[in-house]
Predicted model as a PDB file, atoms N, CA, C, CB and O in Angstrom, pLDDT in the B-factor column:
MODEL        1                                                                  
ATOM      1  N   MET A   1      47.895 -21.002  31.898  1.00 76.00           N  
ATOM      2  CA  MET A   1      47.357 -19.733  32.024  1.00 76.00           C  
ATOM      3  C   MET A   1      45.944 -19.656  31.836  1.00 76.00           C  
ATOM      4  CB  MET A   1      47.960 -18.892  31.176  1.00 76.00           C  
ATOM      5  O   MET A   1      45.380 -20.291  30.944  1.00 76.00           O  
ATOM      6  N   ALA A   2      45.346 -18.908  32.636  1.00 83.00           N  
ATOM      7  CA  ALA A   2      44.105 -18.739  32.795  1.00 83.00           C  
ATOM      8  C   ALA A   2      44.153 -17.216  31.864  1.00 83.00           C  
ATOM      9  CB  ALA A   2      43.605 -18.799  34.494  1.00 83.00           C  
ATOM     10  O   ALA A   2      44.752 -16.205  32.231  1.00 83.00           O  
ATOM     11  N   LEU A   3      43.408 -17.355  30.665  1.00 82.00           N  
ATOM     12  CA  LEU A   3      43.218 -15.930  30.109  1.00 82.00           C  
ATOM     13  C   LEU A   3      41.915 -15.492  30.131  1.00 82.00           C  
ATOM     14  CB  LEU A   3      43.656 -15.782  28.747  1.00 82.00           C  
ATOM     15  O   LEU A   3      41.078 -16.280  29.689  1.00 82.00           O  
ATOM     16  N   MET A   4      41.458 -14.185  30.630  1.00 85.00           N  
ATOM     17  CA  MET A   4      40.248 -13.844  30.653  1.00 85.00           C  
ATOM     18  C   MET A   4      40.066 -12.627  29.938  1.00 85.00           C  
ATOM     19  CB  MET A   4      39.818 -13.801  31.873  1.00 85.00           C  
ATOM     20  O   MET A   4      40.574 -11.537  30.200  1.00 85.00           O  
ATOM     21  N   GLY A   5      39.012 -13.024  28.676  1.00 83.00           N  
ATOM     22  CA  GLY A   5      38.683 -12.037  27.737  1.00 83.00           C  
ATOM     23  C   GLY A   5      39.849 -11.467  26.561  1.00 83.00           C  
ATOM     24  O   GLY A   5      41.016 -11.417  26.950  1.00 83.00           O  
ATOM     25  N   GLY A   6      39.663 -11.206  25.693  1.00 87.00           N  
ATOM     26  CA  GLY A   6      40.683 -10.578  24.836  1.00 87.00           C  
ATOM     27  C   GLY A   6      40.814 -11.292  23.501  1.00 87.00           C  
ATOM     28  O   GLY A   6      39.788 -11.744  22.991  1.00 87.00           O  
ATOM     29  N   PHE A   7      42.025 -11.441  22.869  1.00 87.00           N  
ATOM     30  CA  PHE A   7      42.092 -11.950  21.601  1.00 87.00           C  
ATOM     31  C   PHE A   7      43.478 -12.030  21.525  1.00 87.00           C  
ATOM     32  CB  PHE A   7      41.417 -11.174  20.515  1.00 87.00           C  
ATOM     33  O   PHE A   7      44.243 -11.585  22.380  1.00 87.00           O  
ATOM     34  N   ALA A   8      43.879 -12.732  20.259  1.00 85.00           N  
ATOM     35  CA  ALA A   8      45.245 -13.263  19.950  1.00 85.00           C  
ATOM     36  C   ALA A   8      45.565 -12.701  18.461  1.00 85.00           C  
ATOM     37  CB  ALA A   8      45.287 -14.997  20.034  1.00 85.00           C  
ATOM     38  O   ALA A   8      44.507 -12.471  17.875  1.00 85.00           O  
ATOM     39  N   ARG A   9      46.503 -12.464  17.819  1.00 89.00           N  
ATOM     40  CA  ARG A   9      46.751 -11.986  16.741  1.00 89.00           C  
ATOM     41  C   ARG A   9      48.032 -12.715  16.293  1.00 89.00           C  
ATOM     42  CB  ARG A   9      46.783 -10.580  16.835  1.00 89.00           C  
ATOM     43  O   ARG A   9      49.084 -12.503  16.896  1.00 89.00           O  
ATOM     44  N   ILE A  10      47.972 -13.623  15.187  1.00 91.00           N  
ATOM     45  CA  ILE A  10      49.268 -14.118  14.592  1.00 91.00           C  
ATOM     46  C   ILE A  10      49.663 -13.855  13.292  1.00 91.00           C  
ATOM     47  CB  ILE A  10      49.324 -15.385  14.644  1.00 91.00           C  
ATOM     48  O   ILE A  10      48.960 -13.989  12.290  1.00 91.00           O  
ATOM     49  N   GLY A  11      50.874 -13.457  13.343  1.00 92.00           N  
ATOM     50  CA  GLY A  11      51.368 -13.179  12.001  1.00 92.00           C  
ATOM     51  C   GLY A  11      52.893 -13.197  12.034  1.00 92.00           C  
ATOM     52  O   GLY A  11      53.528 -12.974  13.065  1.00 92.00           O  
ATOM     53  N   ASN A  12      53.457 -13.479  10.834  1.00 92.00           N  
ATOM     54  CA  ASN A  12      54.998 -13.138  10.713  1.00 92.00           C  
ATOM     55  C   ASN A  12      55.817 -14.162  11.975  1.00 92.00           C  
ATOM     56  CB  ASN A  12      55.252 -11.201  11.044  1.00 92.00           C  
ATOM     57  O   ASN A  12      56.735 -13.660  12.624  1.00 92.00           O  
ATOM     58  N   ASN A  13      55.474 -15.296  12.171  1.00 93.00           N  
ATOM     59  CA  ASN A  13      55.931 -16.198  13.280  1.00 93.00           C  
ATOM     60  C   ASN A  13      55.776 -15.374  14.578  1.00 93.00           C  
ATOM     61  CB  ASN A  13      57.489 -16.711  13.070  1.00 93.00           C  
ATOM     62  O   ASN A  13      56.763 -15.320  15.312  1.00 93.00           O  
ATOM     63  N   GLU A  14      54.897 -14.869  14.862  1.00 93.00           N  
ATOM     64  CA  GLU A  14      54.909 -14.232  16.176  1.00 93.00           C  
ATOM     65  C   GLU A  14      53.390 -14.232  16.582  1.00 93.00           C  
ATOM     66  CB  GLU A  14      55.585 -12.704  16.138  1.00 93.00           C  
ATOM     67  O   GLU A  14      52.535 -14.146  15.702  1.00 93.00           O  
ATOM     68  N   ILE A  15      53.079 -14.320  17.796  1.00 89.00           N  
ATOM     69  CA  ILE A  15      51.832 -14.145  18.782  1.00 89.00           C  
ATOM     70  C   ILE A  15      51.561 -13.076  19.630  1.00 89.00           C  
ATOM     71  CB  ILE A  15      51.797 -15.084  19.633  1.00 89.00           C  
ATOM     72  O   ILE A  15      52.184 -12.851  20.667  1.00 89.00           O  
ATOM     73  N   THR A  16      50.817 -12.545  19.282  1.00 91.00           N  
ATOM     74  CA  THR A  16      50.421 -11.062  20.175  1.00 91.00           C  
ATOM     75  C   THR A  16      48.893 -11.398  20.872  1.00 91.00           C  
ATOM     76  CB  THR A  16      50.244  -9.403  18.906  1.00 91.00           C  
ATOM     77  O   THR A  16      47.850 -11.364  20.220  1.00 91.00           O  
ATOM     78  N   ILE A  17      48.974 -11.740  22.367  1.00 88.00           N  
ATOM     79  CA  ILE A  17      47.766 -12.135  22.998  1.00 88.00           C  
ATOM     80  C   ILE A  17      47.514 -10.645  23.897  1.00 88.00           C  
ATOM     81  CB  ILE A  17      47.972 -13.704  23.977  1.00 88.00           C  
ATOM     82  O   ILE A  17      48.392 -10.055  24.527  1.00 88.00           O  
ATOM     83  N   LEU A  18      46.104 -10.235  23.769  1.00 92.00           N  
ATOM     84  CA  LEU A  18      45.820  -9.028  24.264  1.00 92.00           C  
ATOM     85  C   LEU A  18      44.659  -9.734  25.372  1.00 92.00           C  
ATOM     86  CB  LEU A  18      45.303  -7.810  23.014  1.00 92.00           C  
ATOM     87  O   LEU A  18      43.765 -10.506  25.026  1.00 92.00           O  
ATOM     88  N   VAL A  19      44.882  -9.331  26.565  1.00 90.00           N  
ATOM     89  CA  VAL A  19      43.652  -9.837  27.547  1.00 90.00           C  
ATOM     90  C   VAL A  19      43.346  -9.136  28.496  1.00 90.00           C  
ATOM     91  CB  VAL A  19      43.801 -11.008  28.186  1.00 90.00           C  
ATOM     92  O   VAL A  19      44.154  -8.253  28.784  1.00 90.00           O  
ATOM     93  N   ASN A  20      42.309  -9.234  29.181  1.00 87.00           N  
ATOM     94  CA  ASN A  20      41.750  -8.332  30.277  1.00 87.00           C  
ATOM     95  C   ASN A  20      42.409  -8.478  31.550  1.00 87.00           C  
ATOM     96  CB  ASN A  20      40.314  -8.574  30.509  1.00 87.00           C  
ATOM     97  O   ASN A  20      42.525  -7.577  32.380  1.00 87.00           O  
ATOM     98  N   ASP A  21      42.898  -9.838  31.681  1.00 88.00           N  
ATOM     99  CA  ASP A  21      43.383 -10.481  33.017  1.00 88.00           C  
ATOM    100  C   ASP A  21      44.070 -11.826  32.669  1.00 88.00           C  
ATOM    101  CB  ASP A  21      42.110 -10.752  34.087  1.00 88.00           C  
ATOM    102  O   ASP A  21      43.639 -12.514  31.744  1.00 88.00           O  
ATOM    103  N   ALA A  22      45.078 -12.177  33.371  1.00 88.00           N  
ATOM    104  CA  ALA A  22      45.874 -13.462  33.112  1.00 88.00           C  
ATOM    105  C   ALA A  22      46.382 -13.896  34.458  1.00 88.00           C  
ATOM    106  CB  ALA A  22      47.126 -13.256  32.057  1.00 88.00           C  
ATOM    107  O   ALA A  22      46.909 -13.129  35.264  1.00 88.00           O  
ATOM    108  N   GLU A  23      46.159 -15.354  34.668  1.00 89.00           N  
ATOM    109  CA  GLU A  23      46.640 -15.912  35.786  1.00 89.00           C  
ATOM    110  C   GLU A  23      47.361 -17.094  35.740  1.00 89.00           C  
ATOM    111  CB  GLU A  23      45.738 -16.074  36.542  1.00 89.00           C  
ATOM    112  O   GLU A  23      46.653 -17.995  35.289  1.00 89.00           O  
ATOM    113  N   LYS A  24      48.639 -17.512  36.062  1.00 88.00           N  
ATOM    114  CA  LYS A  24      49.246 -18.829  36.156  1.00 88.00           C  
ATOM    115  C   LYS A  24      48.392 -19.751  36.572  1.00 88.00           C  
ATOM    116  CB  LYS A  24      50.322 -18.884  36.967  1.00 88.00           C  
ATOM    117  O   LYS A  24      47.823 -19.509  37.637  1.00 88.00           O  
ATOM    118  N   GLY A  25      48.086 -20.972  35.900  1.00 85.00           N  
ATOM    119  CA  GLY A  25      47.457 -21.975  36.530  1.00 85.00           C  
ATOM    120  C   GLY A  25      48.111 -22.656  37.878  1.00 85.00           C  
ATOM    121  O   GLY A  25      47.356 -23.151  38.714  1.00 85.00           O  
ATOM    122  N   SER A  26      49.362 -22.664  38.043  1.00 88.00           N  
ATOM    123  CA  SER A  26      50.081 -23.054  39.077  1.00 88.00           C  
ATOM    124  C   SER A  26      49.894 -22.049  40.370  1.00 88.00           C  
ATOM    125  CB  SER A  26      51.489 -23.165  38.587  1.00 88.00           C  
ATOM    126  O   SER A  26      50.038 -22.456  41.523  1.00 88.00           O  
ATOM    127  N   ASP A  27      49.560 -20.707  40.044  1.00 92.00           N  
ATOM    128  CA  ASP A  27      49.177 -19.843  40.933  1.00 92.00           C  
ATOM    129  C   ASP A  27      47.701 -20.077  41.613  1.00 92.00           C  
ATOM    130  CB  ASP A  27      49.294 -18.613  40.275  1.00 92.00           C  
ATOM    131  O   ASP A  27      47.429 -19.390  42.598  1.00 92.00           O  
ATOM    132  N   ILE A  28      46.930 -20.834  41.222  1.00 94.00           N  
ATOM    133  CA  ILE A  28      45.521 -20.847  41.565  1.00 94.00           C  
ATOM    134  C   ILE A  28      45.321 -21.765  42.474  1.00 94.00           C  
ATOM    135  CB  ILE A  28      44.652 -21.065  40.516  1.00 94.00           C  
ATOM    136  O   ILE A  28      45.732 -22.893  42.202  1.00 94.00           O  
ATOM    137  N   ASP A  29      44.681 -21.557  43.716  1.00 95.00           N  
ATOM    138  CA  ASP A  29      44.270 -22.683  44.725  1.00 95.00           C  
ATOM    139  C   ASP A  29      43.378 -23.194  44.080  1.00 95.00           C  
ATOM    140  CB  ASP A  29      43.794 -22.368  46.111  1.00 95.00           C  
ATOM    141  O   ASP A  29      42.504 -22.476  43.594  1.00 95.00           O  
ATOM    142  N   PRO A  30      43.366 -24.636  43.900  1.00 94.00           N  
ATOM    143  CA  PRO A  30      42.242 -25.600  43.384  1.00 94.00           C  
ATOM    144  C   PRO A  30      41.001 -25.275  44.183  1.00 94.00           C  
ATOM    145  CB  PRO A  30      42.626 -27.219  43.570  1.00 94.00           C  
ATOM    146  O   PRO A  30      39.967 -24.828  43.686  1.00 94.00           O  
ATOM    147  N   GLN A  31      41.208 -25.563  45.585  1.00 96.00           N  
ATOM    148  CA  GLN A  31      39.977 -25.691  46.357  1.00 96.00           C  
ATOM    149  C   GLN A  31      39.026 -24.396  46.252  1.00 96.00           C  
ATOM    150  CB  GLN A  31      40.367 -25.961  47.852  1.00 96.00           C  
ATOM    151  O   GLN A  31      37.811 -24.452  46.062  1.00 96.00           O  
ATOM    152  N   GLU A  32      39.827 -23.155  46.416  1.00 96.00           N  
ATOM    153  CA  GLU A  32      39.590 -22.010  46.067  1.00 96.00           C  
ATOM    154  C   GLU A  32      38.523 -21.583  44.612  1.00 96.00           C  
ATOM    155  CB  GLU A  32      40.916 -21.608  46.003  1.00 96.00           C  
ATOM    156  O   GLU A  32      37.406 -21.078  44.507  1.00 96.00           O  
ATOM    157  N   ALA A  33      39.365 -22.000  43.812  1.00 96.00           N  
ATOM    158  CA  ALA A  33      38.964 -22.037  42.254  1.00 96.00           C  
ATOM    159  C   ALA A  33      37.471 -22.799  42.332  1.00 96.00           C  
ATOM    160  CB  ALA A  33      40.236 -23.020  41.180  1.00 96.00           C  
ATOM    161  O   ALA A  33      36.461 -22.144  42.073  1.00 96.00           O  
ATOM    162  N   GLN A  34      37.394 -24.026  42.654  1.00 96.00           N  
ATOM    163  CA  GLN A  34      36.171 -24.811  42.842  1.00 96.00           C  
ATOM    164  C   GLN A  34      35.118 -24.216  43.387  1.00 96.00           C  
ATOM    165  CB  GLN A  34      36.360 -25.852  43.559  1.00 96.00           C  
ATOM    166  O   GLN A  34      34.089 -24.054  42.731  1.00 96.00           O  
ATOM    167  N   GLN A  35      35.242 -23.784  44.742  1.00 97.00           N  
ATOM    168  CA  GLN A  35      34.363 -22.882  45.643  1.00 97.00           C  
ATOM    169  C   GLN A  35      33.803 -21.916  44.620  1.00 97.00           C  
ATOM    170  CB  GLN A  35      35.211 -22.074  46.909  1.00 97.00           C  
ATOM    171  O   GLN A  35      32.619 -21.954  44.287  1.00 97.00           O  
ATOM    172  N   ALA A  36      34.720 -21.005  44.103  1.00 97.00           N  
ATOM    173  CA  ALA A  36      34.345 -19.860  43.435  1.00 97.00           C  
ATOM    174  C   ALA A  36      33.239 -20.299  42.286  1.00 97.00           C  
ATOM    175  CB  ALA A  36      35.667 -19.153  42.843  1.00 97.00           C  
ATOM    176  O   ALA A  36      32.166 -19.723  42.107  1.00 97.00           O  
ATOM    177  N   LEU A  37      33.755 -21.508  41.502  1.00 97.00           N  
ATOM    178  CA  LEU A  37      32.747 -21.891  40.597  1.00 97.00           C  
ATOM    179  C   LEU A  37      31.432 -22.139  41.177  1.00 97.00           C  
ATOM    180  CB  LEU A  37      33.146 -23.009  39.917  1.00 97.00           C  
ATOM    181  O   LEU A  37      30.466 -21.509  40.746  1.00 97.00           O  
ATOM    182  N   GLU A  38      31.288 -23.064  42.189  1.00 98.00           N  
ATOM    183  CA  GLU A  38      30.133 -23.332  42.538  1.00 98.00           C  
ATOM    184  C   GLU A  38      29.297 -21.986  42.938  1.00 98.00           C  
ATOM    185  CB  GLU A  38      30.265 -24.311  43.557  1.00 98.00           C  
ATOM    186  O   GLU A  38      28.096 -21.896  42.682  1.00 98.00           O  
ATOM    187  N   ILE A  39      29.914 -21.114  43.482  1.00 98.00           N  
ATOM    188  CA  ILE A  39      29.201 -19.861  43.998  1.00 98.00           C  
ATOM    189  C   ILE A  39      28.869 -18.999  42.832  1.00 98.00           C  
ATOM    190  CB  ILE A  39      30.087 -19.032  45.036  1.00 98.00           C  
ATOM    191  O   ILE A  39      28.072 -18.084  43.041  1.00 98.00           O  
ATOM    192  N   ALA A  40      29.403 -19.164  41.523  1.00 97.00           N  
ATOM    193  CA  ALA A  40      29.111 -18.543  40.536  1.00 97.00           C  
ATOM    194  C   ALA A  40      27.990 -19.262  39.775  1.00 97.00           C  
ATOM    195  CB  ALA A  40      30.240 -18.317  39.859  1.00 97.00           C  
ATOM    196  O   ALA A  40      27.163 -18.609  39.138  1.00 97.00           O  
ATOM    197  N   GLU A  41      27.956 -20.522  39.829  1.00 98.00           N  
ATOM    198  CA  GLU A  41      26.801 -21.191  39.028  1.00 98.00           C  
ATOM    199  C   GLU A  41      25.676 -21.031  40.154  1.00 98.00           C  
ATOM    200  CB  GLU A  41      27.118 -22.939  38.510  1.00 98.00           C  
ATOM    201  O   GLU A  41      24.565 -20.941  39.633  1.00 98.00           O  
ATOM    202  N   ALA A  42      25.655 -20.981  41.330  1.00 98.00           N  
ATOM    203  CA  ALA A  42      24.503 -20.621  42.238  1.00 98.00           C  
ATOM    204  C   ALA A  42      24.046 -19.207  42.130  1.00 98.00           C  
ATOM    205  CB  ALA A  42      24.866 -20.867  43.666  1.00 98.00           C  
ATOM    206  O   ALA A  42      22.870 -18.959  42.395  1.00 98.00           O  
ATOM    207  N   ASN A  43      24.876 -18.231  41.758  1.00 97.00           N  
ATOM    208  CA  ASN A  43      24.317 -16.869  41.798  1.00 97.00           C  
ATOM    209  C   ASN A  43      23.874 -16.592  40.470  1.00 97.00           C  
ATOM    210  CB  ASN A  43      25.299 -15.803  42.276  1.00 97.00           C  
ATOM    211  O   ASN A  43      23.160 -15.607  40.281  1.00 97.00           O  
ATOM    212  N   LEU A  44      24.302 -17.552  39.252  1.00 97.00           N  
ATOM    213  CA  LEU A  44      23.491 -17.595  37.918  1.00 97.00           C  
ATOM    214  C   LEU A  44      22.250 -18.068  38.183  1.00 97.00           C  
ATOM    215  CB  LEU A  44      24.076 -18.453  36.823  1.00 97.00           C  
ATOM    216  O   LEU A  44      21.399 -17.397  37.599  1.00 97.00           O  
ATOM    217  N   ARG A  45      21.827 -18.909  38.797  1.00 97.00           N  
ATOM    218  CA  ARG A  45      20.737 -19.596  38.997  1.00 97.00           C  
ATOM    219  C   ARG A  45      19.573 -18.617  39.886  1.00 97.00           C  
ATOM    220  CB  ARG A  45      21.218 -20.944  39.718  1.00 97.00           C  
ATOM    221  O   ARG A  45      18.353 -18.706  39.745  1.00 97.00           O  
ATOM    222  N   LYS A  46      20.320 -17.635  40.864  1.00 97.00           N  
ATOM    223  CA  LYS A  46      19.506 -16.707  41.536  1.00 97.00           C  
ATOM    224  C   LYS A  46      19.348 -15.463  40.706  1.00 97.00           C  
ATOM    225  CB  LYS A  46      20.066 -16.397  42.871  1.00 97.00           C  
ATOM    226  O   LYS A  46      18.526 -14.623  41.072  1.00 97.00           O  
ATOM    227  N   ALA A  47      20.027 -15.281  39.673  1.00 97.00           N  
ATOM    228  CA  ALA A  47      20.036 -13.900  39.345  1.00 97.00           C  
ATOM    229  C   ALA A  47      18.736 -13.409  38.630  1.00 97.00           C  
ATOM    230  CB  ALA A  47      21.225 -13.633  38.496  1.00 97.00           C  
ATOM    231  O   ALA A  47      18.075 -14.093  37.849  1.00 97.00           O  
ATOM    232  N   GLU A  48      18.486 -12.227  38.977  1.00 97.00           N  
ATOM    233  CA  GLU A  48      17.204 -11.649  38.558  1.00 97.00           C  
ATOM    234  C   GLU A  48      17.484 -10.206  38.090  1.00 97.00           C  
ATOM    235  CB  GLU A  48      16.128 -11.683  39.746  1.00 97.00           C  
ATOM    236  O   GLU A  48      17.941  -9.221  38.670  1.00 97.00           O  
ATOM    237  N   GLY A  49      17.075 -10.418  36.906  1.00 97.00           N  
ATOM    238  CA  GLY A  49      17.179  -8.846  35.684  1.00 97.00           C  
ATOM    239  C   GLY A  49      18.484  -9.313  35.051  1.00 97.00           C  
ATOM    240  O   GLY A  49      19.278 -10.169  35.443  1.00 97.00           O  
ATOM    241  N   LYS A  50      18.503  -8.506  33.934  1.00 97.00           N  
ATOM    242  CA  LYS A  50      19.514  -8.401  32.856  1.00 97.00           C  
ATOM    243  C   LYS A  50      20.854  -8.177  33.361  1.00 97.00           C  
ATOM    244  CB  LYS A  50      19.192  -7.324  31.920  1.00 97.00           C  
ATOM    245  O   LYS A  50      21.817  -8.811  32.931  1.00 97.00           O  
ATOM    246  N   ARG A  51      20.934  -7.347  34.206  1.00 97.00           N  
ATOM    247  CA  ARG A  51      22.346  -7.006  34.842  1.00 97.00           C  
ATOM    248  C   ARG A  51      22.894  -8.143  35.642  1.00 97.00           C  
ATOM    249  CB  ARG A  51      22.271  -5.742  35.814  1.00 97.00           C  
ATOM    250  O   ARG A  51      23.977  -8.699  35.460  1.00 97.00           O  
ATOM    251  N   GLN A  52      21.839  -8.458  36.716  1.00 97.00           N  
ATOM    252  CA  GLN A  52      22.487  -9.592  37.501  1.00 97.00           C  
ATOM    253  C   GLN A  52      22.722 -10.871  36.664  1.00 97.00           C  
ATOM    254  CB  GLN A  52      21.590  -9.968  38.729  1.00 97.00           C  
ATOM    255  O   GLN A  52      23.597 -11.617  37.103  1.00 97.00           O  
ATOM    256  N   THR A  53      22.126 -11.229  35.597  1.00 97.00           N  
ATOM    257  CA  THR A  53      22.501 -12.418  34.835  1.00 97.00           C  
ATOM    258  C   THR A  53      23.848 -12.129  33.909  1.00 97.00           C  
ATOM    259  CB  THR A  53      21.216 -12.853  33.906  1.00 97.00           C  
ATOM    260  O   THR A  53      24.672 -13.022  33.710  1.00 97.00           O  
ATOM    261  N   ILE A  54      23.993 -10.767  33.352  1.00 97.00           N  
ATOM    262  CA  ILE A  54      25.074 -10.734  32.650  1.00 97.00           C  
ATOM    263  C   ILE A  54      26.192 -10.838  33.638  1.00 97.00           C  
ATOM    264  CB  ILE A  54      25.107  -9.579  31.805  1.00 97.00           C  
ATOM    265  O   ILE A  54      27.190 -11.485  33.319  1.00 97.00           O  
ATOM    266  N   GLU A  55      26.114 -10.227  34.874  1.00 96.00           N  
ATOM    267  CA  GLU A  55      27.298 -10.182  35.710  1.00 96.00           C  
ATOM    268  C   GLU A  55      27.696 -11.625  36.510  1.00 96.00           C  
ATOM    269  CB  GLU A  55      27.030  -9.018  36.760  1.00 96.00           C  
ATOM    270  O   GLU A  55      28.815 -11.955  36.904  1.00 96.00           O  
ATOM    271  N   ALA A  56      26.417 -12.386  36.624  1.00 97.00           N  
ATOM    272  CA  ALA A  56      26.673 -13.740  36.889  1.00 97.00           C  
ATOM    273  C   ALA A  56      27.496 -14.533  35.706  1.00 97.00           C  
ATOM    274  CB  ALA A  56      25.316 -14.384  37.147  1.00 97.00           C  
ATOM    275  O   ALA A  56      28.533 -15.150  35.947  1.00 97.00           O  
ATOM    276  N   ASN A  57      26.940 -14.445  34.470  1.00 97.00           N  
ATOM    277  CA  ASN A  57      27.690 -14.913  33.524  1.00 97.00           C  
ATOM    278  C   ASN A  57      29.116 -14.814  33.612  1.00 97.00           C  
ATOM    279  CB  ASN A  57      27.315 -14.408  32.508  1.00 97.00           C  
ATOM    280  O   ASN A  57      29.867 -15.772  33.800  1.00 97.00           O  
ATOM    281  N   LEU A  58      29.495 -13.499  33.455  1.00 94.00           N  
ATOM    282  CA  LEU A  58      30.941 -13.121  33.673  1.00 94.00           C  
ATOM    283  C   LEU A  58      31.557 -13.823  34.705  1.00 94.00           C  
ATOM    284  CB  LEU A  58      31.112 -11.737  33.966  1.00 94.00           C  
ATOM    285  O   LEU A  58      32.535 -14.516  34.424  1.00 94.00           O  
ATOM    286  N   ALA A  59      31.167 -13.765  35.814  1.00 95.00           N  
ATOM    287  CA  ALA A  59      31.738 -14.499  36.989  1.00 95.00           C  
ATOM    288  C   ALA A  59      31.845 -15.909  36.762  1.00 95.00           C  
ATOM    289  CB  ALA A  59      30.942 -14.304  38.202  1.00 95.00           C  
ATOM    290  O   ALA A  59      32.813 -16.504  37.238  1.00 95.00           O  
ATOM    291  N   LEU A  60      30.784 -16.659  35.948  1.00 97.00           N  
ATOM    292  CA  LEU A  60      30.915 -18.101  35.904  1.00 97.00           C  
ATOM    293  C   LEU A  60      31.856 -18.514  34.820  1.00 97.00           C  
ATOM    294  CB  LEU A  60      29.581 -18.755  35.706  1.00 97.00           C  
ATOM    295  O   LEU A  60      32.368 -19.632  34.871  1.00 97.00           O  
ATOM    296  N   ARG A  61      32.166 -17.540  33.663  1.00 94.00           N  
ATOM    297  CA  ARG A  61      32.964 -17.997  32.636  1.00 94.00           C  
ATOM    298  C   ARG A  61      34.437 -17.528  33.336  1.00 94.00           C  
ATOM    299  CB  ARG A  61      32.527 -17.303  31.063  1.00 94.00           C  
ATOM    300  O   ARG A  61      35.437 -18.214  33.124  1.00 94.00           O  
ATOM    301  N   ARG A  62      34.499 -16.425  34.108  1.00 93.00           N  
ATOM    302  CA  ARG A  62      35.933 -16.470  34.807  1.00 93.00           C  
ATOM    303  C   ARG A  62      36.330 -17.731  36.025  1.00 93.00           C  
ATOM    304  CB  ARG A  62      36.051 -14.958  35.588  1.00 93.00           C  
ATOM    305  O   ARG A  62      37.495 -18.006  36.311  1.00 93.00           O  
ATOM    306  N   ALA A  63      35.303 -18.306  36.558  1.00 96.00           N  
ATOM    307  CA  ALA A  63      35.641 -19.343  37.478  1.00 96.00           C  
ATOM    308  C   ALA A  63      35.869 -20.509  36.749  1.00 96.00           C  
ATOM    309  CB  ALA A  63      34.642 -19.568  38.487  1.00 96.00           C  
ATOM    310  O   ALA A  63      36.634 -21.369  37.184  1.00 96.00           O  
ATOM    311  N   ARG A  64      35.177 -20.651  35.483  1.00 95.00           N  
ATOM    312  CA  ARG A  64      35.339 -21.939  34.756  1.00 95.00           C  
ATOM    313  C   ARG A  64      36.654 -22.017  34.207  1.00 95.00           C  
ATOM    314  CB  ARG A  64      34.340 -22.123  33.660  1.00 95.00           C  
ATOM    315  O   ARG A  64      37.311 -23.055  34.286  1.00 95.00           O  
ATOM    316  N   THR A  65      37.147 -20.810  33.563  1.00 92.00           N  
ATOM    317  CA  THR A  65      38.286 -20.488  33.134  1.00 92.00           C  
ATOM    318  C   THR A  65      39.663 -21.121  34.042  1.00 92.00           C  
ATOM    319  CB  THR A  65      38.177 -19.016  33.079  1.00 92.00           C  
ATOM    320  O   THR A  65      40.649 -21.749  33.656  1.00 92.00           O  
ATOM    321  N   ARG A  66      39.368 -20.791  35.002  1.00 94.00           N  
ATOM    322  CA  ARG A  66      40.540 -20.805  36.473  1.00 94.00           C  
ATOM    323  C   ARG A  66      40.272 -22.274  36.653  1.00 94.00           C  
ATOM    324  CB  ARG A  66      40.093 -19.666  38.217  1.00 94.00           C  
ATOM    325  O   ARG A  66      41.302 -22.928  36.813  1.00 94.00           O  
ATOM    326  N   VAL A  67      39.178 -22.941  36.667  1.00 94.00           N  
ATOM    327  CA  VAL A  67      39.356 -24.427  36.898  1.00 94.00           C  
ATOM    328  C   VAL A  67      39.769 -25.342  35.779  1.00 94.00           C  
ATOM    329  CB  VAL A  67      38.141 -24.947  37.371  1.00 94.00           C  
ATOM    330  O   VAL A  67      40.310 -26.441  35.900  1.00 94.00           O  
ATOM    331  N   GLU A  68      39.420 -24.698  34.629  1.00 92.00           N  
ATOM    332  CA  GLU A  68      40.121 -25.569  33.381  1.00 92.00           C  
ATOM    333  C   GLU A  68      41.508 -25.258  33.183  1.00 92.00           C  
ATOM    334  CB  GLU A  68      39.442 -25.303  31.947  1.00 92.00           C  
ATOM    335  O   GLU A  68      42.182 -25.983  32.451  1.00 92.00           O  
ATOM    336  N   ALA A  69      42.135 -24.011  33.899  1.00 90.00           N  
ATOM    337  CA  ALA A  69      43.700 -23.791  33.765  1.00 90.00           C  
ATOM    338  C   ALA A  69      44.371 -24.840  34.701  1.00 90.00           C  
ATOM    339  CB  ALA A  69      44.189 -22.193  34.225  1.00 90.00           C  
ATOM    340  O   ALA A  69      45.505 -25.245  34.449  1.00 90.00           O  
ATOM    341  N   ILE A  70      43.609 -25.318  35.875  1.00 91.00           N  
ATOM    342  CA  ILE A  70      44.111 -26.097  37.031  1.00 91.00           C  
ATOM    343  C   ILE A  70      44.418 -27.483  36.373  1.00 91.00           C  
ATOM    344  CB  ILE A  70      42.997 -26.189  38.310  1.00 91.00           C  
ATOM    345  O   ILE A  70      45.471 -28.120  36.360  1.00 91.00           O  
ATOM    346  N   ASN A  71      43.147 -27.778  35.811  1.00 88.00           N  
ATOM    347  CA  ASN A  71      43.020 -29.096  35.157  1.00 88.00           C  
ATOM    348  C   ASN A  71      44.067 -29.203  34.029  1.00 88.00           C  
ATOM    349  CB  ASN A  71      41.556 -29.305  34.584  1.00 88.00           C  
ATOM    350  O   ASN A  71      44.572 -30.286  33.732  1.00 88.00           O  
ATOM    351  N   ALA A  72      44.350 -28.155  33.468  1.00 86.00           N  
ATOM    352  CA  ALA A  72      45.323 -28.505  32.044  1.00 86.00           C  
ATOM    353  C   ALA A  72      46.613 -28.667  32.754  1.00 86.00           C  
ATOM    354  CB  ALA A  72      45.458 -27.144  30.681  1.00 86.00           C  
ATOM    355  O   ALA A  72      47.557 -28.933  32.010  1.00 86.00           O  
ATOM    356  N   ILE A  73      46.885 -28.567  34.059  1.00 78.00           N  
ATOM    357  CA  ILE A  73      48.447 -28.691  34.325  1.00 78.00           C  
ATOM    358  C   ILE A  73      48.390 -29.879  35.337  1.00 78.00           C  
ATOM    359  CB  ILE A  73      49.255 -27.189  35.013  1.00 78.00           C  
ATOM    360  O   ILE A  73      49.426 -30.264  35.880  1.00 78.00           O  
ATOM    361  N   SER A  74      47.338 -30.385  35.559  1.00 70.00           N  
ATOM    362  CA  SER A  74      47.049 -31.701  36.567  1.00 70.00           C  
ATOM    363  C   SER A  74      47.560 -32.764  35.670  1.00 70.00           C  
ATOM    364  CB  SER A  74      45.297 -32.024  37.053  1.00 70.00           C  
ATOM    365  O   SER A  74      47.536 -33.940  36.031  1.00 70.00           O  
TER     366      SER A  74                                                      
ENDMDL                                                                          
END                                                                             
């Protein structure tokens, strides 16, 4: 699973996970995910100003998480 932001709570033999978004690794297209990662990296390099940099960093983190989820099931 690719989990986007959030946290987990563990207690009494139970795990509760709260996230902003989740995606099954098997549902992610590897080529699309790799392209998104490359675009996100380029956008971060081109970012101007604080807002663009923050948005580019968030997109990059999401793209990396998706690629890592694919690699975990390969």
